[in-house]
C-alpha positions in Angstrom: 0.1 0.0 0.2 1.3 3.5 -1.0 1.8 5.8 1.9 1.6 9.4 2.7 3.1 11.1 5.6 1.4 14.4 7.0 2.9 16.8 9.3 0.2 18.7 11.4 -2.8 17.0 12.7 -5.1 20.2 12.5 -8.2 20.5 10.3 -6.3 20.5 7.1 -4.1 17.8 8.2 -7.0 15.6 9.2 -8.7 16.5 6.0 -5.9 15.5 3.6 -5.4 12.2 5.9 -9.2 11.5 5.1 -8.8 12.0 1.2 -5.9 9.7 1.0 -7.4 7.0 3.1 -10.5 7.2 0.8 -8.2 6.6 -2.2 -6.7 3.4 -0.2 -3.4 5.0 0.7 -1.8 4.4 4.1 -1.4 7.7 6.1 1.2 8.3 8.7 0.2 11.4 10.8 2.9 13.5 12.8 2.1 16.2 15.4 4.1 17.3 18.5 0.7 17.6 20.3 -0.4 14.0 21.1 -3.9 15.2 22.0 -4.1 16.7 18.4 -3.3 13.4 16.8 -6.5 11.8 18.9 -8.7 14.6 17.8 -7.5 14.2 14.1 -8.5 10.6 14.2 -11.8 11.4 15.6 -12.2 13.9 12.7 -11.2 11.5 10.2 -13.4 8.6 11.3 -16.6 11.1 11.5 -15.6 12.5 7.9 -15.2 8.7 6.6 -18.7 8.0 8.1 -20.4 10.8 6.4 -18.8 10.0 3.0 -19.8 6.1 3.7 -23.4 7.3 4.2 -23.6 8.7 0.7 -22.5 5.4 -0.8 -25.8 3.7 -0.4 -24.6 1.2 2.0 -26.3 -0.7 4.7 -25.2 0.0 8.4 -23.0 -3.1 8.6 -21.3 -2.1 5.3 -20.7 1.4 6.5 -19.0 0.2 9.5 -16.8 -2.0 7.7 -15.9 0.4 5.0 -15.0 3.1 7.7 -13.0 0.6 9.8 -11.3 -0.8 6.9 -9.9 2.7 5.8 -9.2 3.7 9.4 -7.0 0.7 9.7 -4.7 2.6 7.2 -4.0 5.4 9.5 -1.1 5.4 11.9 0.8 8.0 14.2 4.6 8.8 14.0 5.6 11.0 17.0 8.9 11.8 15.2 9.6 13.2 12.0 12.6 10.8 11.2 10.0 8.0 11.6 7.8 9.7 9.3 10.5 10.2 6.6 11.4 6.5 6.5 8.1 5.1 6.0 6.3 7.4 3.3 6.6 8.1 -0.3 4.9 11.5 0.0 5.1 13.9 2.9 2.7 16.7 3.0 3.4 19.4 5.7 0.2 21.1 7.0 1.4 23.0 10.0 0.8 26.8 10.9 1.4 29.3 8.3 4.9 30.5 9.7 7.8 30.3 7.4 10.6 29.8 10.1 8.3 26.8 11.4 8.1 25.3 7.9 11.7 25.9 7.2 12.6 23.9 10.4 10.3 21.1 9.3 11.7 20.7 5.9 15.3 21.0 7.0 14.6 18.0 9.0 12.7 16.1 6.6 15.2 16.7 4.0 18.0 15.3 6.2 16.0 12.0 7.0 13.8 11.3 3.8 15.4 9.4 0.8 16.0 11.6 -2.3 12.8 10.2 -4.2 10.4 11.0 -1.4 8.3 14.2 -2.6 8.2 16.9 0.1 5.1 19.2 -0.2 3.8 22.1 1.7 0.1 23.0 2.0 0.8 26.6 2.5 -1.7 29.0 1.0 0.4 32.1 0.9 4.3 31.6 1.6 6.9 31.5 -1.0 7.8 27.8 -2.1 11.1 28.7 -3.0 11.7 30.2 0.4 10.6 27.2 2.3 12.5 24.8 -0.2 15.8 26.7 0.7 15.7 24.8 3.9 16.1 21.5 2.1 19.5 22.2 0.9 20.3 18.5 0.1 17.3 18.0 -2.2 15.4 21.3 -3.0 14.2 20.0 -6.3 11.9 17.4 -4.6 9.9 20.3 -2.6 6.7 21.9 -4.1 3.4 23.3 -3.0 0.3 21.3 -2.7 -2.3 23.8 -1.7 -5.5 22.0 -0.7 -8.7 24.0 0.2 -11.0 23.7 3.2 -13.0 21.7 3.6 -10.4 19.2 2.1 -12.9 16.2 1.5 -15.6 18.5 -0.2 -13.2 20.9 -2.2 -12.1 19.7 -5.5 -9.3 22.0 -6.1 -5.5 21.4 -5.5 -3.0 24.3 -6.4 0.2 22.7 -7.5 3.0 25.2 -6.9 6.6 24.3 -8.3 9.4 26.3 -6.8 12.5 27.7 -8.4 14.3 24.4 -7.9 11.5 21.9 -8.4 11.8 19.4 -11.2 9.2 18.8 -13.7 9.1 15.1 -12.6 8.3 15.9 -9.1 5.7 18.6 -10.4 4.1 15.9 -12.4 4.3 12.9 -9.7 2.4 15.5 -7.5 -0.3 16.1 -10.1 -0.8 12.2 -10.6 -1.3 11.9 -6.9 -3.8 14.8 -6.7 -5.8 12.9 -9.5 -5.5 9.5 -7.8 -7.1 11.1 -4.9 -10.0 12.3 -6.8 -9.0 16.0 -6.8 -8.3 18.3 -9.6 -4.8 19.9 -9.8 -4.2 23.4 -11.3 -0.4 24.4 -11.7 0.4 27.9 -10.5 3.7 29.9 -10.6 5.1 30.6 -7.0 3.9 34.0 -6.6 2.0 35.5 -3.6 -1.4 34.2 -3.3 -1.0 31.5 -6.0 -4.2 31.8 -8.0 -7.3 31.7 -6.0 -6.1 33.8 -3.0 -4.6 36.4 -5.5 -7.1 36.6 -8.2 -10.1 36.5 -5.9 -8.7 39.1 -3.3 -10.7 42.0 -4.9 -14.0 40.0 -4.0 -13.7 41.3 -0.6 -11.3 44.3 -1.0 -13.6 46.0 -3.4 -16.7 45.2 -1.4 -15.0 47.0 1.6 -14.1 50.0 -0.6 -18.0 50.2 -1.6 -18.7 50.1 2.3 -16.1 52.8 3.1 -17.1 55.0 0.3 -20.8 54.9 1.6 -22.0 53.5 -1.8 -23.9 50.6 -0.4 -24.5 48.8 2.8 -23.3 45.4 3.9 -26.6 43.6 3.4 -27.1 45.3 -0.1 -23.7 44.2 -1.4 -24.0 40.5 0.0 -27.4 40.5 -1.4 -26.3 41.8 -4.8 -23.5 39.3 -5.2 -25.8 36.4 -4.1 -28.2 37.3 -6.8 -25.6 37.2 -9.3 -25.0 33.7 -8.7 -22.1 33.7 -6.2 -22.6 31.4 -3.2 -21.8 34.0 -0.5 -21.5 37.7 -0.4 -18.3 39.2 0.4 -19.2 39.9 4.1 -20.6 36.7 4.7 -17.5 35.0 3.3 -15.1 37.1 5.5 -17.1 36.3 8.8 -17.1 32.6 7.9 -13.5 32.5 7.2 -12.5 34.6 10.1 -11.7 38.3 9.5 -8.3 37.8 10.9 -7.6 35.0 8.4 -8.8 36.9 5.6 -6.8 40.0 6.6 -3.7 38.1 7.1 -4.1 36.7 3.4 -4.8 40.2 2.3 -1.7 41.7 3.8 0.4 38.8 2.5 -0.6 39.2 -0.9 -0.2 42.9 -0.8 3.2 43.0 0.6 4.3 40.3 -1.5 3.2 42.2 -4.7 5.1 45.4 -3.6 1.9 47.0 -2.1 0.0 47.9 -5.1 -3.0 50.3 -4.2 -5.5 48.1 -5.9 -5.1 45.4 -3.2 -4.4 47.6 -0.1 -6.1 46.0 2.9 -9.2 47.8 4.3 -8.9 50.1 7.5 -12.6 48.8 8.5 -11.3 45.2 8.5 -8.1 46.3 10.5 -10.3 47.8 13.2 -12.5 44.9 13.6 -9.7 42.5 13.6 -8.0 44.8 16.5 -11.1 45.1 18.4 -11.5 41.2 18.4 -14.4 41.2 16.2 -13.3 38.2 13.8 -16.7 36.8 12.6 -18.6 33.8 13.3 -15.8 32.2 15.6 -16.0 35.2 17.8 -19.7 35.7 17.8 -19.6 38.9 15.7 -17.9 40.5 12.6 -20.0 42.2 10.0 -22.9 40.1 11.2 -23.9 38.9 14.6 -24.0 35.3 15.5 -25.8 33.1 18.1 -24.3 29.6 18.6 -22.5 29.8 15.1 -25.9 30.8 13.3 -25.9 33.8 11.3 -28.2 36.6 12.8 -28.7 40.3 11.7 -26.0 42.7 10.4 -24.1 44.2 13.2 -25.8 47.5 14.3 -22.6 49.2 13.1 -23.4 48.4 9.5 -27.0 48.0 9.6 -28.0 51.3 8.2 -27.2 52.0 4.7 -26.6 55.2 2.7 -30.0 57.1 1.6 -29.4 56.1 -1.8 -28.1 52.6 -2.2 -26.1 51.6 -5.3 -28.0 49.6 -7.7 -27.4 45.7 -7.3 -26.1 45.5 -11.0 -23.7 48.3 -10.3 -22.4 46.6 -7.0 -21.8 43.6 -9.2 -20.2 45.3 -12.0 -17.5 46.9 -9.7 -16.6 43.8 -7.7 -16.6 41.6 -10.9 -14.6 44.1 -12.6 -11.9 44.3 -10.0 -11.7 40.4 -9.8 -11.5 40.2 -13.9 -8.9 43.0 -13.7 -6.7 40.9 -11.2 -7.1 37.8 -13.3 -5.9 39.7 -16.3 -2.7 41.1 -14.3 -2.1 37.6 -13.3 -2.3 36.1 -16.8 0.1 38.9 -17.8 2.5 37.9 -14.9 2.6 34.3 -15.8 0.8 33.1 -12.6 -1.3 30.8 -14.8 -3.2 30.6 -18.1 -6.9 31.9 -18.4 -8.2 28.2 -18.5 -6.4 27.2 -15.4 -7.5 30.6 -13.6 -11.3 30.1 -14.7 -11.0 26.3 -13.3 -9.5 27.6 -10.1 -12.1 30.2 -9.4 -14.8 27.6 -10.4 -13.7 25.0 -8.1 -11.7 26.9 -5.5 -14.3 29.8 -5.0 -17.5 28.8 -6.6 -17.7 31.5 -9.0 -20.8 31.3 -11.5 -20.0 30.3 -14.9 -21.9 33.6 -16.0 -19.1 35.5 -14.7 -16.2 33.2 -15.6 -17.3 33.5 -19.2 -16.3 37.1 -19.3 -12.8 36.6 -18.0 
């Protein structure tokens, strides 16, 4: 049985583990927190049970299917044990460059040269991480999964400056074997989705700052246009702090272009601890995780709201402009950007056809 090692037993690590187990791979999960390993195992079992329930199996068959795949999950408390057993290792630790470099330095020293080393970073430079793997930087690349991993089809494959084409091709084969869709991105800030889709929230915040439209009107306009969530609903769900960190990372990494400048409204809310659903309030109020009314600070709109079609035009134009800039910079081709936005951000085909 082919095996994958996963460093980090958080939500992303557990999700990647579940997907690999469903594809009949063996999974060796590593984390310095032993309790995190137990929580991850429980999360994986629960996810497999939900998957099995959709396979039209009877109760006994569901249990057998889940137990059979859970038998392929093992724990490794040390990185050297992980490195000697797996044919692919995916790092899914915290978004901290020095932490990731420390992990890859250790993996590079222990793992054979044929083992592919991948990072699940959503924003950090693959080449900067690979520099720590001084012995074999050519086998390091990005495999950016999207949350929730079992449900999201997209994986961004990101070669670093030293990554060989063979390693990149092998990573793409594995992604397909796991039932996902691979899209290749250049090693640029935000890769494809977090870069090109950044104006979806930034332009919405600009409309709010200008007094052109309210939170509720902007969200409603985008939902009416076929987007699954409005920009403010999306920020609250992901966490305003997470969204802001991504916005800052892309903005800084691209040289602080004014078009992607993070919003002072979002900066203020994060500083005040208003992080969205997880803190009980952001742009909306939440009760036990359920979204309620718009926060009173944002409940009153301008005397004359911008029309819904004009709201959509502003936000869609900003995303489309960023897509064209990314294409010109060689981040990815148009078809890959369209596919990534469809699978990674659920943008409607109506809009994607305009890119």
